C-alpha positions in Angstrom: -99.4 -72.1 33.5 -96.5 -70.1 34.8 -96.0 -66.5 34.0 -93.7 -66.0 31.0 -91.2 -63.3 30.5 -91.5 -62.5 26.8 -89.3 -59.8 25.4 -89.4 -58.4 21.9 -87.2 -55.7 20.4 -87.0 -54.2 17.0 -84.1 -55.2 14.8 -82.5 -51.7 15.1 -81.1 -50.4 18.4 -82.6 -47.0 17.6 -86.1 -48.4 18.1 -86.5 -50.4 21.3 -89.7 -52.0 22.5 -90.0 -54.0 25.7 -92.8 -56.4 26.3 -93.0 -58.6 29.3 -96.0 -60.7 30.3 -97.3 -60.7 33.9 -100.0 -62.7 35.6 -102.6 -60.5 34.0 -100.8 -60.4 30.6 -100.0 -56.7 31.0 -97.2 -55.2 29.0 -94.7 -52.4 29.3 -93.5 -50.6 26.3 -90.4 -48.4 26.4 -89.1 -46.5 23.4 -85.7 -45.1 23.1 -85.8 -41.3 22.9 -85.0 -40.4 19.3 -81.5 -39.1 18.7 -80.2 -39.8 22.2 -76.6 -41.1 22.3 -76.2 -44.7 23.4 -73.5 -43.7 25.9 -76.1 -41.4 27.6 -79.1 -43.7 27.2 -77.6 -46.9 28.7 -76.7 -45.4 32.0 -79.6 -46.5 34.2 -80.8 -49.7 35.6 -84.0 -49.6 33.6 -82.2 -49.1 30.3 -79.7 -51.8 31.1 -82.7 -54.1 31.7 -83.9 -53.2 28.2 -80.5 -54.2 26.7 -80.6 -57.5 28.6 -84.1 -58.2 27.4 -83.1 -57.3 23.9 -80.4 -60.0 24.1 -83.0 -62.6 25.0 -85.2 -61.7 22.1 -83.4 -63.8 19.4 -84.1 -67.0 21.3 -87.6 -67.0 19.9 -86.7 -66.1 16.3 -85.5 -69.4 14.8 -88.9 -71.0 14.1 -89.4 -68.3 11.5 -87.0 -65.5 10.7 -85.0 -64.1 7.8 -86.8 -66.3 5.2 -86.3 -69.7 6.9 -88.1 -72.0 9.3 -85.5 -73.2 11.8 -87.3 -74.5 14.9 -84.4 -76.0 16.8 -86.1 -79.3 17.3 -86.9 -79.7 13.6 -83.4 -78.7 12.5 -81.9 -81.6 14.5 -84.7 -84.2 14.0 -84.6 -84.0 10.2 -81.0 -85.4 10.3 -81.9 -88.2 12.7 -84.0 -91.4 12.3 -87.4 -90.6 13.9 -89.0 -88.3 11.3 -89.3 -87.5 7.6 -89.1 -84.0 6.4 -92.5 -83.9 4.6 -94.1 -80.7 3.3 -95.6 -80.6 -0.2 -92.6 -82.3 -1.9 -88.8 -82.5 -1.6 -88.3 -79.0 -2.9 -90.5 -77.6 -0.1 -87.9 -76.3 2.4 -85.3 -77.8 0.1 -82.5 -77.2 2.6 -84.2 -79.5 5.1 -84.6 -82.3 2.5 -80.9 -81.9 1.5 -79.7 -81.9 5.1 -81.8 -85.0 5.8 -80.1 -86.8 2.9 -76.6 -85.4 3.9 -76.2 -83.5 0.7 -76.5 -79.9 1.8 -74.4 -77.2 0.3 -73.7 -73.5 0.7 -77.0 -72.6 -1.0 -79.0 -75.1 1.0 -78.1 -74.9 4.7 -79.4 -73.3 7.9 -78.4 -69.8 6.8 -80.8 -67.9 9.0 -79.9 -69.8 12.1 -76.4 -68.5 11.7 -77.7 -64.9 11.5 -80.1 -65.3 14.4 -77.5 -66.7 16.8 -74.9 -64.1 15.8 -77.6 -61.4 16.3 -78.0 -62.8 19.8 -74.3 -62.7 20.4 -74.1 -59.2 19.2 -76.8 -58.1 21.7 -75.1 -59.9 24.5 -71.8 -58.1 23.7 -73.7 -54.8 23.6 -75.2 -55.5 27.1 -71.8 -56.3 28.6 -70.3 -53.1 27.1 -73.2 -51.0 28.4 -72.7 -52.3 31.9 -69.5 -50.2 32.2 -71.4 -47.0 31.2 -74.1 -47.6 33.9 -71.9 -49.0 36.7 -72.4 -45.9 38.9 -76.2 -46.4 38.8 -76.3 -50.1 39.4 -76.3 -52.1 42.6 -73.6 -54.7 42.8 -76.2 -57.4 42.9 -78.0 -56.2 39.8 -74.8 -55.6 37.9 -73.6 -59.1 38.6 -76.9 -60.6 37.6 -77.1 -58.7 34.3 -73.5 -59.7 33.5 -73.9 -63.4 34.2 -77.2 -63.6 32.4 -75.6 -62.0 29.4 -72.5 -64.2 29.4 -74.6 -67.4 29.9 -77.0 -66.3 27.1 -74.0 -65.7 24.8 -72.8 -69.3 25.5 -76.3 -70.5 24.5 -76.1 -68.8 21.1 -72.6 -70.0 20.5 -73.6 -73.5 21.6 -76.2 -73.7 18.9 -73.7 -72.5 16.3 -71.0 -74.9 17.5 -73.3 -77.9 17.4 -74.3 -77.3 13.8 -71.4 -75.5 12.2 -68.5 -76.4 14.4 -65.8 -74.1 12.9 -67.1 -70.6 13.4 -66.0 -67.0 13.9 -65.6 -66.4 17.6 -65.5 -63.0 19.4 -66.5 -61.7 22.9 -66.5 -58.1 21.9 -68.4 -56.7 19.0 -66.5 -56.2 15.8 -65.4 -53.0 14.1 -64.6 -52.5 10.4 -64.1 -54.7 8.4 -66.3 -56.7 10.8 -64.6 -60.0 10.6 -63.4 -62.3 13.4 -61.0 -65.3 13.4 -62.6 -68.6 12.5 -61.8 -71.0 15.2 -61.8 -74.8 14.9 -64.6 -76.6 16.6 -62.3 -77.7 19.4 -61.1 -74.2 20.0 -64.7 -72.9 20.1 -65.5 -75.6 22.7 -62.5 -74.7 24.8 -63.4 -71.0 24.9 -67.1 -71.7 25.6 -66.6 -74.2 28.4 -64.1 -71.9 30.1 -66.6 -69.0 29.9 -69.4 -71.2 31.2 -67.3 -72.4 34.1 -66.7 -68.8 35.0 -70.4 -68.1 35.0 -71.2 -71.2 37.1 -68.5 -70.6 39.6 -69.7 -67.0 40.2 -72.8 -68.6 41.7 -74.7 -65.4 40.9 -77.6 -66.9 39.0 -80.5 -68.5 41.0 -81.0 -72.2 40.6 -84.5 -71.3 39.4 -86.1 -67.9 38.8 -89.5 -67.0 40.2 -92.6 -67.3 38.0 -92.4 -63.7 36.9 -88.9 -64.2 35.4 -89.1 -67.7 34.0 -87.2 -67.8 30.8 -84.0 -66.1 32.1 -80.7 -67.9 32.4 -80.5 -69.8 35.6 -77.8 -71.9 37.3 -79.6 -75.1 36.4 -79.8 -73.9 32.8 -76.0 -73.4 32.8 -75.6 -76.9 34.4 -77.5 -78.4 31.5 -75.6 -76.6 28.8 -72.3 -77.7 30.6 -73.3 -81.4 30.6 -74.5 -81.2 27.0 -71.4 -79.6 25.7 -69.0 -81.8 27.8 -70.7 -85.0 26.7 -70.9 -83.9 23.0 -67.2 -83.1 23.1 -66.5 -86.3 25.0 -64.4 -84.3 27.4 -63.9 -87.0 30.0 -61.8 -84.7 32.1 -65.0 -82.8 33.0 -67.4 -85.7 33.3 -67.2 -85.8 37.1 -68.1 -82.1 37.3 -71.0 -82.5 34.9 -72.2 -85.4 37.0 -72.1 -83.3 40.1 -74.2 -80.6 38.4 -76.8 -83.1 37.2 -77.1 -84.5 40.7 -77.5 -81.0 42.2 -80.6 -80.6 39.9 -81.9 -84.1 40.8 -81.5 -83.5 44.5 -83.0 -80.0 44.5 -86.5 -81.1 45.4 -87.6 -77.5 46.2 -87.1 -76.3 42.7 -87.2 -79.3 40.4 -88.7 -82.7 40.0 -90.2 -85.3 37.6 -93.9 -84.7 36.7 -96.1 -87.7 37.5 -97.9 -87.5 34.2 -95.7 -87.3 31.1 -98.6 -86.0 28.9 -99.2 -83.0 31.2 -95.7 -81.6 30.4 -96.8 -80.7 26.9 -100.1 -78.9 27.8 -100.2 -75.1 28.0 -100.7 -75.6 31.8 -97.5 -77.6 31.8 -95.3 -74.8 30.8 -92.6 -74.1 33.4 -93.8 -77.0 35.5 -91.4 -78.4 38.0 -89.8 -80.6 35.4 -88.9 -77.6 33.1 -85.4 -76.3 33.4 -85.5 -73.9 30.4 -88.0 -73.1 27.7 -88.3 -70.6 24.8 -91.3 -68.6 25.6 -94.0 -67.9 23.0 -97.0 -65.8 24.1 -100.2 -64.9 22.1 -101.8 -62.6 24.7 -100.3 -59.5 23.0 -99.5 -60.8 19.6 -97.8 -58.5 17.1 -96.0 -61.3 15.2 -96.9 -61.5 11.5 -95.4 -62.6 8.2 -94.4 -58.9 7.7 -93.1 -58.7 11.3 -91.7 -62.2 12.2 -89.5 -60.8 15.0 -92.5 -59.2 16.7 -94.1 -60.3 19.9 -96.3 -63.4 19.6 -96.5 -67.1 19.2 -94.8 -69.8 17.3 -95.4 -71.3 13.8 -94.2 -74.8 15.0 -97.6 -76.4 15.4 -98.6 -75.2 11.9 -95.5 -76.6 10.4 -95.8 -80.1 11.9 -99.5 -80.9 11.5 -101.8 -82.5 8.9 -103.0 -80.4 6.0 -106.7 -79.4 5.6 -107.8 -80.7 9.0 -111.5 -81.8 9.1 -112.0 -80.8 12.7 -112.0 -82.7 16.0 -109.6 -83.5 18.8 -109.4 -79.9 19.9 -108.5 -78.5 16.5 -111.2 -76.8 14.6 -112.2 -77.7 11.0 -110.5 -75.5 8.4 -107.2 -75.4 10.4 -104.4 -75.9 8.1 -101.1 -77.7 9.0 -98.3 -77.8 6.4 -97.4 -81.5 6.8 -93.7 -81.1 7.8 -92.0 -83.6 10.0 -94.3 -86.7 9.8 -93.3 -89.2 12.4 -91.8 -92.4 10.9 -93.9 -95.6 11.4 -90.9 -97.2 12.9 -90.7 -94.5 15.6 -94.3 -95.2 16.7 -93.6 -99.0 16.7 -90.5 -98.7 18.9 -92.7 -97.9 21.9 -94.2 -100.7 24.0 -98.0 -100.6 23.8 -98.2 -99.8 27.5 -95.5 -97.0 27.3 -97.4 -93.8 28.4 -95.0 -91.7 26.3 -96.2 -93.1 23.0 -99.6 -91.5 22.8 -98.4 -88.3 24.4 -95.5 -88.1 22.0 -97.1 -89.2 18.8 -100.5 -88.0 17.5 -102.1 -90.9 15.6 -104.2 -89.5 12.8 -104.6 -92.7 10.8 -108.1 -93.0 9.5 -108.7 -89.2 9.6 -109.4 -87.7 6.1 -107.1 -84.8 5.6 -104.9 -83.9 2.6 -101.9 -86.1 2.7 -98.7 -84.5 1.7 -95.2 -85.8 0.9 -93.9 -88.7 3.1 -97.2 -88.8 5.1 -97.4 -91.7 7.6 -100.5 -90.6 9.6 -98.4 -90.0 12.6 -97.5 -86.5 13.9 -95.6 -85.0 16.8 -98.1 -84.8 19.6 -95.8 -82.8 22.0 -96.3 -79.7 19.9 -99.6 -80.5 18.1 -102.0 -77.6 17.5 -105.0 -76.9 19.6 -107.5 -74.1 18.8 -107.4 -72.9 22.4 -103.7 -72.3 22.0 -104.0 -70.2 18.8 -104.2 -66.5 18.5 -107.8 -65.3 17.9 -106.8 -62.7 15.2 -103.9 -61.7 13.0 -101.7 -64.3 11.2 -103.0 -67.3 13.1 -100.7 -69.8 11.4 -97.7 -68.0 13.0 -99.2 -67.6 16.5 -99.6 -70.7 18.6 -99.0 -70.5 22.4 -96.6 -73.4 22.6 -93.3 -72.9 24.5 -90.4 -74.9 23.1 -89.0 -77.1 25.9 -85.3 -77.1 25.7 -84.1 -78.8 28.9 -86.1 -81.0 31.3 -85.2 -82.7 34.6 -85.7 -86.1 32.9 -82.5 -85.2 30.9 -80.6 -84.5 34.1 -81.5 -88.0 35.3 -80.4 -89.7 32.1 -77.3 -87.5 31.8 -76.4 -88.5 35.4 -76.9 -92.2 34.6 -74.7 -92.1 31.6 -72.0 -90.1 33.3 -72.0 -92.5 36.3 -71.5 -95.4 33.9 -68.8 -93.6 31.9 -66.8 -92.7 35.0 -67.1 -96.1 36.7 -69.4 -94.7 39.3 -72.3 -96.3 41.2 -74.1 -98.6 38.6 -77.0 -99.2 41.0 -77.6 -95.4 41.2 -77.4 -95.2 37.4 -80.0 -97.9 37.2 -82.2 -96.1 39.7 -82.0 -92.9 37.7 -83.1 -94.7 34.5 -85.9 -96.4 36.3 -87.3 -93.2 37.6 -88.0 -92.3 34.0 -89.3 -95.8 33.1 -91.7 -95.9 36.1 -93.2 -92.6 35.0 -93.7 -94.2 31.5 -95.4 -97.1 33.1 -93.0 -99.8 31.7 -90.9 -102.4 33.3 -87.9 -101.4 35.3 -84.4 -102.6 34.4 -82.4 -104.8 36.6 -79.1 -103.3 35.4 -78.2 -100.7 32.8 -75.5 -100.1 30.2 -74.7 -96.9 28.3 -76.7 -98.3 25.4 -79.7 -98.7 27.7 -79.4 -95.0 28.7 -79.2 -94.0 25.0 -82.2 -96.1 24.2 -84.2 -94.5 27.1 -83.2 -91.1 25.8 -84.5 -92.1 22.4 -87.9 -92.9 23.8 -88.1 -90.0 26.2 -87.0 -87.2 23.8 -88.6 -87.9 20.5 -89.2 -84.6 18.7 -87.1 -82.6 21.2 -84.0 -82.3 19.0 -81.8 -84.6 21.1 -81.6 -87.9 19.0 -79.4 -86.8 16.1 -76.7 -85.3 18.4 -76.9 -88.4 20.6 -76.1 -90.6 17.6 -73.2 -88.4 16.6 -71.6 -88.2 20.0 -71.9 -91.9 20.7 -70.4 -93.0 17.4 -73.7 -94.6 16.3 -74.5 -92.2 13.5 -72.6 -94.0 10.8 -74.4 -97.2 11.3 -77.9 -95.9 12.1 -78.2 -93.0 9.7 -78.1 -95.0 6.4 -80.3 -95.3 3.3 -83.8 -96.3 4.1 -86.1 -98.9 2.4 -88.4 -96.1 1.1 -85.9 -94.4 -1.1 -86.2 -91.1 0.8 -82.7 -91.1 2.4 -80.2 -92.4 -0.2 -77.0 -91.3 1.4 -75.2 -92.4 4.6 -74.0 -90.1 7.4 -70.2 -89.9 7.6 -67.9 -88.1 10.0 -67.5 -85.3 7.5 -71.2 -84.6 7.9 -70.9 -83.6 11.6 -70.7 -79.9 10.7 -73.1 -78.5 8.1 -72.1 -76.1 5.3 -71.7 -72.4 6.0 -74.0 -70.3 3.7 -72.5 -68.8 0.6 -73.5 -65.3 1.7 -71.2 -65.6 4.7 -68.3 -66.9 2.7 -68.8 -64.0 0.2 -68.8 -61.5 3.1 -65.6 -62.8 4.6 -63.2 -64.5 2.1 -61.1 -65.7 5.0 -63.9 -68.1 6.1 -63.1 -71.7 5.3 -66.1 -73.9 4.3 -66.7 -77.1 6.3 -65.6 -80.2 4.5 -69.1 -81.5 4.0 
């Protein structure tokens, strides 16, 4: 397992705690001297580092923060066609059930995700302001690195908001009273973000890959992946050639990146930050302070608890008495779409049929194996349900290959090379190679490759397939169809109340 950088700060700037893992899982804690002015405190390299690390901290909040579970893969997958929502019944995490049926409203939406990402944006803006105060004490190299990390991270937070909410308040400097910002259209948000990201990339300041001690920071390759994702989601064909170039840079960078030979190994604790990993959200239980009363503290993730069988009897590496909550059961149709010899099937889907556990709502006997719980990955004390040592994989090299294949086909490029890129992924899966590929073949391969990684729903939307795929099912669980008006989910009522100028999405 690679070393993880894991940073956790308190919610208030007046109380700052830095925690970073090293090879020996040692930690550094720094507290802001009480009463010291910010303009005096943020004048050294060490303190700017604290502000930078504080800006990274909200990346690990979404799975449980501010009263909601919002693991980024679940938020996307519940609106797709591979999973049910599950839980105890359809009022358990009601916002998920309503989003899954395309009937969300201002009282049932991803309200805490909005708050989390804007918290991250605020911290990035803080960092960039503090850089001016500390400029005399920073080397040019460090100042440039801190700036570009902060700007890239800010794009990451805005990218999350843009994908889900579309039409959002946008600002690059923190607000003053009355703390409101203009709400831009989704297209305007995209134009601002892609220009900002292009500036970061062209600076060439960030390394293609950080060393093991700093894995988790914004890298050039991470920026490339965000760029391709955003350009393809926007269908900005004017930038497809550049996105393709970036994907091929990652593919050709054999020193830093590559495809793992064994798909299943990616999802093990030892597979974190493997050569296929471009960016992950780090969770670390070696110094766990995270609890239900301190959900933003240092620690692990609740994701394995959320997506696993209830009242587990023991076996398969998970001790008896462990208690999953039964969210996100895999649809039977998802299991059946894999060929029996596709190595991804059993690594992706945990088949618990025949095991006697307490079956909850929409149970199928199938669960997401990529993030399934193991006792060895669980905290030994404290709030165990909230502390599993499973990093969230956000971007993998496999996606660069499939992005490149799709972009080649969309731009009239080398179809043979596109086929070769897809077949790299199929060979690893142990299934027959294709003699030629279409864009639909690439989308199908993405479907098989990225089950449970939060990609499928957005692929259906951007390719125009959502309206025909996301329709009522034969079980009576999903009774509504997706329509174009469902692309952006409702803004929470509390946000509308706080800024009467905000316009609700037409959902």
